[in-house]
N, C-alpha and C positions, 0 to 999 in steps of 0.2 A: 507758844513759848518753845524756844530751842531746847531739844533734849540733850542730856549730858552724854558726851561722846565716850564710848569705851576706851580705856587706856590699857597700856601694856600689863599693868599690874592686875587688871580685872581678868585678863586671859590667863595669867600665871596663877592666880588664886583659884580659878575654876578648874584648872588642870592639876594644881598642887605641885607646881615647880617654881623655880625662880624666874624673875624677869629676864636674866641673862640667858637662861636656857631658851625662852620664847624668842628672844632677840636673835640668838643663834640660828634657830630654825627659820625664822623669817628671812635672814640674810642668805642662808644656805641649808636647805632641808636635810642635806646628807650629813650634817654635823650632829644630828640626833638619831636615835634608833627609829626604825620604820613605824614600830607600834606607837612610840611617844609622838612621833610626827603626825600621825593620824589623829591622836587625841588633841594635839595643839590645833591642828587644822580645823577640827570639829568645833573647838571652843571659839576660834576666830570666826567661823561662820555663825555660830549661835549668838555671839555678842554683837556681830556686825562690826568687828574691830577694823579700823582703817589705820595702817602704819603712819606715824608722823615722821615724814622724811627730812624735816628741818635740821635735826642734829647731824644727820649724814651729809647734808648739803654744806653745813657750816664746817664740819671737820674735814671733808674731802675737797672742799671748794668745787664741787661738781654736783649737778642736779640730775644728770642723765635725762635731760629734757631738751628737746629741739624746738625752738620758736619758729613758727611758719606765719609770715605776713602776706596776706592775699588781698587783692582789691575787692573781691566778692566771694561769698560763700554759697551763693545761689547759682552762680554760673556753672554750668555742666563742665566747662573746660577745667576749672579749678577743683571741682569735685573729683575728677578722675586723676588729677595731679596729686591730690591728697592721698587717694587710694594707693598710688605708687610709692609715695613717701613712706606711708605707714606700713606697707608690705616690708620695707627694709627695717624701719626703726623698731617695729614689733619684734622682729627676729633677733635683734641685737640688744633688746632690753631697754630701749629709749622710748620716752613718751613724747608726744607732740603737743605743743601749746599753740592753738590757732587764734589768730586775730585778723580782722579785716578792716579796711580803711576807706572803702568807697571811692577809690581812684584819686584820693586827695593826699598830696605829699605831706601837708600839715598833719593830717590825721595819722599817716604812716609814722610820722615822727613821735606823735603821742603814744601810739600803740607800741612802738619799739621801746620807748622808755618803760612802759608798763611790763613788757615781757622781760626786759633786762633786770627789773627789780626782782624777778623770780630766779635770778641766777642761771638763766639758760646757758647751755654749753655751746650751742651753735645756732645759726640762723639761716633761714631760707626765705628769700624775698622774690617778689614777682615783677618788680619794676627796675629800671636803670636810673630814673630820675628821682633824686632825693634832696631834701632840704640840707643847707650847709650844716645845721645842727646834727642831723641824722648822720651825715658823713663824719662829722667830728667825733660823735659818740662812738661810732663803729670803730673809728681809728683808735680812740682811747681804750675801749674795752679789749680790742685785739682778738675777739672771738672769730672763728671761721665763718664765712658768709658765702652762700651760693645763691645766685640770682638765676631766675627761670625765664623760659619762653623765648629767649633770643640768643643765638650762638655767635653773633657777629659783633654787637656793640661792646665797647670797652666796659669791663666789669671791675668790681671792687677786689674780688678775690678769685672766684670760680663762677662760670656760667654754664648752664645747660639749657638747650633750646634748639630752635630752628632758624634758618635764614629766611626771615619774613619777606625781605626784599626780593630774593630770588623766587620764592614760592609765588608771590603775586605776579612777578614778571612772567613766569612760566604759564600761570593760568591764563593771564591776558593773552599771551601769544596763542595758546590753545584755542581760545575763543575767536581770535582773528582768523586762525586756520580754518575754523568751522564756518567762516563767512561773515562773521560780525564786522561792522565797520564803525558803528556809532555806540561804542561801549561807554557807559557811565559807571563811575565808582561811587558806591554808597558807603559812607562812614559814619560811625556813631562814637560818642565820648571824645573822639579826637585825642586818644591817649597815644603814647609813643608808638606802639605796634601798628595801630591804625594808620598813622602818618608814614611809617616805613613801607607798609603795603601800598599806600597811595603812591609813593615814589616808584615802587616796582612797576605799578600799573602805568604810571605816566611815562617811564622809560620805554616800555613795550609799545605804547601807543605812538610815541614820537618817533621811534625807530621804524615804525610802519608808515611814517608820514601822515599820521592821523592826529587830530586834536583831542587832547585829554579833557574829560568833563567830569565834574564831581558834584555830589550833593552831600553835604556834611551837616552834622548836628552834634551838639554836646550832650544830648539826651542819652539815657541808658538804652542799650539794645533790648528789643523785644519783638515778637511777631507783629504786634499792632504798629510798632514804629516802622517796621519793614513795609507794611501796607501804606502808611502815610508817605514814606519816602518814595514809593513807587508813583503815587499820585502826584507828588511834587516833581518828580522826574519827567513825567509826561507833560506836565505844564511848562517846565523849563526847556526840555528837550524832546519835542514831539516826534522826532525822527529816531529816537533811541531804538536800538535793536539788540542791545545786550546790557546786562547788569553784572558788575563784579562787586560783591558785597564783602565788607570787612569781617563778617562772621555769618554763620548759618542762621541764626535767629532772624536777622534782617532778610536774608535770602529766602527763607521759608515763609516769612510774612509777606514778601513781595509776590511770591508764587501764589499763595492763598488769595491775594487781592487780584492777581491776574485771572484766576479761576472765577472769582466773583464777578469780574467785569467781562468775562468771555474772551480774554486775551490768551492766545495759544502760546504755551511754553513747550518746546523752543520754537515753534513755527513763527510766531510774531515777535518774540523776544527771548533771548537766551538768558539764563540766570545761573550764576555760580557764587558759592559761599566760601567759607574758610573754617576749618577744623574737623569736619566730617562727623557731626553729631549723628547719633543713631537714628533719630527721627527723620533726618534728611535722607538716610540711606534706605528707608523703608516706605517713604511716601511715593506718590505718583504725581508727576514724574520724579524719578530718583534724582536727588539734587547733585549737581556737579560741585565738587568741593576739593579743598586742599586737606588731605587727611593727615592729621598730626598725631603722633603717638604720646598722648598726654600721660598715660600710665607710666610708660617707659621714661618719660621726662622726669617725673617724680621719683621713680626708682633710682635712676642715675644720679639725680641731685642728692638723694639721701645717702647713696653710696659714697659719693665725692665728699660730702660733708663729714661722714663718719671716718673716712680715710684721713681727712685733715685733722680731725680730733685725735687720731692716733699718731700724728706727727708725720705721716707719710707724704712724700713729695709726689705730686700728680704729674703724669707725663703731659697732660693737656689741662689748660685753665679754661679754654673755650670748648665745650663738648657739644657736638652737633648730633642730634638724634634723627635728622632727616625728615622728609615728608614725602607723600605720594599724591600725585594728581588723579582724581577720579572725575571723568566727565559725565558720568551717570547718564541721565536722560534729559537733563534740562539745558544742555548746550548743543 
């Protein structure tokens, strides 16, 4: 059975003051004496009182809450983005309300409607592709929106990310300079960023007079998927001498499978990933990867959103946080 939740009057009765005095303390502790503040704080702790913010939301038309819609909460990429976002929102007294939609535009629409029902002040999204209803709802509400992970594609309001096309092109060119000729691109989910990176790879290969090759799947990324894609690649392209993977999970799984089969990396095949996960940077061989500053991405996204909430005009609406190529020991 659900227990009765302590209310403001319970705190006031325990301390022996009015509800208004307790309310003043909770809004701004400096409005009461230090001694009284300590007594109220002790009573709040003793009763386990949780402030009801609904009246403030209704009266101020603001919730001091930021909605964050992500395709996955288990992907390390987004875990670090969240850390960057909350580093900023915590400092400015904002809460984050997280929801994930499994890379489904329809589910993103459903989660968005749910978040908006809580009267969120602003929104951070991780995709550029949205349903017509999502676009209409965002236009109607008029709340500030920041989209993550890509700094080039057209955005609704403000975008913070990297140039995925250029990062993929440069990594492919680096592999070619190391002597690779038959590089295959491995992609999972086939989301927008995976396809943009594929284009960067294809441009680099065609510019070198080489035939682009790919092995793609709509399945979710994992180490085991990387192992399966390596097997499929050798069956389809037995002369493969390089793999450029859309993320580190696939790249690491491919290297593990190479080690199981006695295939030398990079002697027999070079392998590169994307994002620079910590595990790839400490494994042997150290994984070549495009290092992306996810924490900084979240940090700048939150700063841009809060600036928009204050009515400030941003100098840039497409904010590029850059990337770094690391060839590690696997290329």
